[in-house]
C-alpha positions in Angstrom: 4.7 12.6 -4.4 5.4 10.6 -1.3 8.0 7.8 -1.5 5.3 5.1 -0.8 3.3 6.5 -3.8 6.3 6.2 -6.0 6.9 2.7 -4.9 3.3 1.7 -5.6 3.7 3.1 -9.1 6.9 1.0 -9.5 5.1 -2.1 -8.3 2.3 -1.6 -10.8 4.9 -1.1 -13.6 6.3 -4.5 -12.6 3.0 -6.1 -13.4 2.8 -4.3 -16.7 6.2 -4.9 -18.2 7.7 -8.1 -19.6 11.3 -6.9 -19.5 12.8 -9.1 -16.8 15.8 -6.7 -16.1 13.4 -3.7 -15.7 11.1 -5.8 -13.4 14.0 -6.8 -11.2 15.3 -3.3 -10.9 11.8 -2.0 -10.0 11.2 -4.7 -7.4 14.6 -4.0 -5.8 13.8 -0.2 -5.6 10.2 -0.5 -4.4 9.9 -3.7 -2.3 11.8 -4.8 0.9 14.0 -7.9 0.4 11.6 -10.0 2.5 8.3 -8.5 1.1 5.3 -10.6 2.0 2.6 -10.9 -0.6 -0.7 -12.7 0.1 -3.9 -12.9 -1.8 -6.5 -15.7 -2.3 -4.1 -17.5 -4.7 -0.6 -16.7 -3.2 1.3 -16.5 0.1 4.9 -15.7 -0.8 7.9 -14.0 0.8 10.8 -12.3 -0.9 11.6 -10.4 -4.0 12.5 -13.5 -6.1 9.2 -15.1 -5.2 7.3 -11.9 -6.1 9.0 -11.8 -9.5 8.3 -15.4 -10.1 4.6 -14.9 -9.2 4.3 -11.9 -11.5 5.9 -13.8 -14.4 3.6 -16.8 -13.9 0.6 -14.5 -13.8 1.7 -12.7 -16.9 2.2 -16.1 -18.7 -1.4 -17.1 -17.8 -3.0 -13.8 -18.7 -0.8 -12.2 -21.5 -1.6 -8.6 -22.3 -3.5 -7.9 -19.1 -3.1 -4.3 -17.7 -2.9 -3.8 -14.0 -3.7 -0.4 -12.5 -4.5 1.3 -9.2 -8.1 2.4 -9.5 -8.4 4.8 -6.5 -6.4 7.2 -4.5 -4.3 5.8 -1.7 -5.5 6.0 1.9 -2.5 6.3 4.3 -2.2 6.1 8.0 0.6 4.9 10.3 2.5 3.2 7.5 -0.5 1.3 6.3 -2.2 2.0 2.9 -5.3 0.9 1.2 -6.3 1.3 -2.5 -8.4 -0.3 -5.1 -7.0 -1.9 -8.2 -8.3 -3.3 -11.5 -7.1 -5.7 -14.2 -8.2 -5.1 -17.7 -7.6 -6.9 -21.0 -8.7 -5.6 -24.4 -10.6 -2.9 -22.6 -12.6 -5.4 -20.6 -12.5 -5.6 -16.8 -11.1 -9.0 -15.8 -11.0 -8.5 -12.0 -11.0 -5.8 -9.4 -10.2 -5.7 -5.8 -8.3 -3.8 -3.1 -5.0 -4.1 -1.2 -4.0 -3.3 2.3 -0.3 -2.6 2.2 2.4 -1.9 4.8 5.3 0.3 4.1 8.4 1.1 6.2 9.4 4.6 7.2 11.4 5.0 3.9 8.3 4.1 1.9 9.4 0.7 0.7 6.7 -2.0 0.5 6.9 -4.5 3.3 3.6 -6.4 3.0 0.7 -6.6 0.5 -2.6 -8.2 1.4 -4.8 -8.4 -1.6 -8.5 -9.1 -1.8 -10.4 -10.0 -4.9 -13.7 -8.4 -5.9 -16.1 -6.1 -4.1 -17.6 -6.7 -0.6 -21.2 -7.6 -0.7 -23.5 -6.3 2.0 
């Protein structure tokens, strides 16, 4: 498994655990210190901001399960993949991310899009 794939797995684990110590260790291992995360609801920079965003989201949607829903397309340190959020076996939301990683595979930037594109 490539380092960037391991780091994506760690990032999704962050969304799925409520243990603050484990989340902090995973974020430190997988994300650059100045990670930039942007989606329709957020535009944040830094590991602490990422952890705060995850906790806030978990508080709003307790019990939600976040998962990658596709393989990872990779080229020139950019990745794309689909994800889904489920709760009680029901799909709450799906979307896709375009993510930049550095040469060591750490996540530098995540650009998230909600839903499917309509034609």
